[in-house]
GURO-232298 format. One record per residue: residue in three letters; y, x, z of N, C-alpha, C in turn; residue number from 1. Coordinates in steps of 0.2 Angstrom, whole numbers. Layout:
<gupas>
     r    n_py    n_px    n_pz   ca_py   ca_px   ca_pz    c_py    c_px    c_pz     k
   ALA       Y       X       Z       Y       X       Z       Y       X       Z   NUM
...
</gupas>
This chain:
<gupas>
     r    n_py    n_px    n_pz   ca_py   ca_px   ca_pz    c_py    c_px    c_pz     k
   MET      -6       5       1       0      -1       1       7       4      -3     1
   CYS       9      -1      -3      14       4      -3      23       1       1     2
   ALA      27       4       4      31       2       5      37       4       5     3
   ARG      41      -3       3      48      -1       1      53       1       4     4
   VAL      60       4       6      61       3      10      70       2       7     5
   VAL      73       0      10      79      -3       7      84      -3      15     6
   ILE      87      -1      12      95       2      17     100       0       9     7
   PHE     104      -6      16     109     -14      14     116      -8      19     8
   GLN     122      -6      12     124       0      17     133      -9      15     9
   VAL     134      -9      22     142     -15      24     145      -8      22    10
   GLN     150     -12      17     157     -13      19     160     -17      24    11
   ILE     164     -12      27     170     -14      31     174     -12      30    12
   LYS     177     -24      27     184     -19      23     190     -22      28    13
   MET     196     -16      27     202     -18      35     202     -23      30    14
   VAL     209     -27      33     215     -30      28     221     -26      29    15
   ASN     227     -31      28     233     -30      30     234     -33      32    16
   ILE     239     -36      37     241     -38      41     250     -41      38    17
   VAL     252     -47      41     257     -47      40     262     -48      47    18
   ILE     268     -48      45     271     -44      56     280     -45      53    19
   THR     280     -52      56     289     -51      60     288     -52      66    20
   MET     294     -45      62     296     -42      66     305     -47      70    21
   LYS     307     -46      76     314     -53      77     319     -45      84    22
   VAL     321     -43      81     327     -38      82     332     -43      84    23
   MET     331     -42      92     341     -44      94     346     -40      96    24
   PRO     353     -42      91     358     -35      94     361     -35     101    25
   GLU     362     -25     102     366     -29     110     374     -35     109    26
   SER     376     -33     104     382     -39     104     383     -45      99    27
   ILE     391     -47      96     390     -50      93     394     -45      89    28
   ASP     397     -38      91     397     -33      86     395     -30      81    29
   VAL     388     -29      83     387     -22      80     382     -24      72    30
   ASP     385     -22      70     386     -24      61     379     -24      58    31
   LEU     376     -30      58     369     -31      56     363     -29      51    32
   ASN     370     -26      44     369     -25      38     365     -17      40    33
   GLU     372     -13      44     367      -5      45     360      -5      53    34
   LEU     363     -11      56     356     -11      62     350     -12      57    35
   GLU     350     -18      51     344     -16      46     342     -13      45    36
   ASN     346     -12      41     347      -3      36     342       5      40    37
   LYS     342       1      46     341       8      50     336       3      54    38
   VAL     332      -2      57     327      -3      54     321      -4      52    39
   VAL     322      -6      46     318      -5      40     315       0      38    40
   LYS     319       7      41     320      14      38     313      16      41    41
   GLU     313      12      47     307      14      56     300      12      52    42
   ILE     302       5      49     296       1      48     291       6      43    43
   LYS     300       6      38     293      10      32     292      18      34    44
   GLU     295      21      41     293      27      40     285      26      42    45
   TYR     285      21      48     280      20      53     271      16      47    46
   THR     275      11      44     269       8      40     267      11      30    47
   GLY     271      16      29     273      20      23     278      15      19    48
   GLU     277      13      11     284      10       9     277       4       9    49
   THR     280      -2       6     276      -9      12     286     -13       8    50
   GLN     285     -18       7     287     -24       4     291     -30      12    51
   VAL     296     -28      12     301     -31      17     302     -37      17    52
   LYS     303     -43      21     306     -49      19     311     -48      25    53
   LYS     319     -48      25     325     -48      28     328     -55      30    54
   GLU     331     -57      34     335     -63      35     340     -64      41    55
   ILE     343     -68      43     348     -66      47     349     -74      52    56
   GLU     347     -75      60     344     -79      62     348     -80      66    57
   PRO     355     -85      65     358     -85      71     356     -89      76    58
   VAL     358     -88      84     356     -90      89     359     -91      93    59
   ALA     362     -88      95     370     -94      99     376     -93     102    60
   PHE     384     -95     100     389     -92     101     391     -84     100    61
   GLY     390     -87      93     389     -81      86     384     -75      86    62
   LEU     380     -74      91     374     -67      89     368     -70      85    63
   LYS     368     -68      81     364     -67      77     357     -61      78    64
   ALA     350     -63      76     346     -59      75     343     -61      67    65
   LEU     341     -52      69     337     -50      63     329     -52      62    66
   LYS     328     -52      58     321     -56      56     318     -53      53    67
   ILE     313     -48      51     311     -44      46     303     -47      47    68
   THR     303     -46      39     294     -48      37     291     -43      34    69
   PHE     285     -39      36     284     -33      32     276     -30      33    70
   VAL     274     -30      27     263     -29      28     264     -22      31    71
   MET     256     -22      36     254     -17      39     250     -16      38    72
   ASP     247      -9      36     237     -10      36     235     -11      44    73
   GLU     232     -15      41     225     -16      48     224     -12      56    74
   ASN     223      -3      51     218       2      53     223       5      57    75
   LYS     232       4      57     234       8      64     236       3      67    76
   GLY     230      -4      67     232      -5      73     237      -7      77    77
   SER     239      -6      82     247     -10      85     251     -10      83    78
   THR     260     -11      85     263     -11      81     269     -10      88    79
   GLU     266      -7      94     268      -3     101     274       2     100    80
   GLU     269       7      96     272      11      92     280      12      88    81
   LEU     279       8      86     287       6      81     289       3      84    82
   GLU     288      -4      90     293      -6      93     294      -3      97    83
   ASP     294       4     101     297       5     104     300      13     102    84
   LYS     299      12      96     305      16      89     313      14      90    85
   ILE     312       7      89     318       0      86     320       2      89    86
   ASN     320       2      98     320      -1     103     324       0     109    87
   VAL     325       9     103     331      15     103     336      16      97    88
   ILE     336      13      92     340      12      91     349      10      96    89
   ASP     353      15      91     359      10      95     360       5      91    90
   GLY     363      -1      97     366      -8      95     358     -12      95    91
   VAL     354     -11      95     344     -15      99     346     -17     105    92
   LYS     345     -23     106     346     -24     113     336     -24     114    93
   SER     334     -26     111     325     -29     109     321     -32     104    94
   VAL     315     -31     106     311     -30      98     306     -35     103    95
   GLU     303     -39      97     296     -45     100     294     -46      91    96
   VAL     288     -44      94     284     -48      88     285     -56      86    97
   VAL     284     -58      82     285     -65      85     281     -69      82    98
   ASP     276     -69      78     270     -68      73     266     -63      68    99
   VAL     261     -62      69     255     -57      66     251     -62      64   100
   ARG     248     -63      57     246     -65      52     241     -59      46   101
   ARG     233     -61      44     230     -60      44     230     -63      36   102
   ALA     233     -56      31     234     -57      24     226     -57      23   103
   ILE     229     -61      16     223     -64      11     224     -63       4   104
   GLY     219     -59       1     219     -58      -8     217     -49      -8   105
</gupas>
């Protein structure tokens, strides 16, 4: 009798995730365009070149927040390191991840 050994190779495919961060400026006097450029630069350095969607969300009394959505490889793991880098940018009061989703396709 002949025994046939079959090896199954299972490929675990890591996917991309779509992350939305909310960046709160220190005050209404912070230049949001300049802040946006600095935040996007940090995101691109952390994730590599990626698509970024930016929007400004009114909060209250003239204060506006930056909402930035970007794609990141799931292999990167947590965004904690990126959040720490953004938090030390002049003019940033806080950074919060408000949404994380797996990209389809």
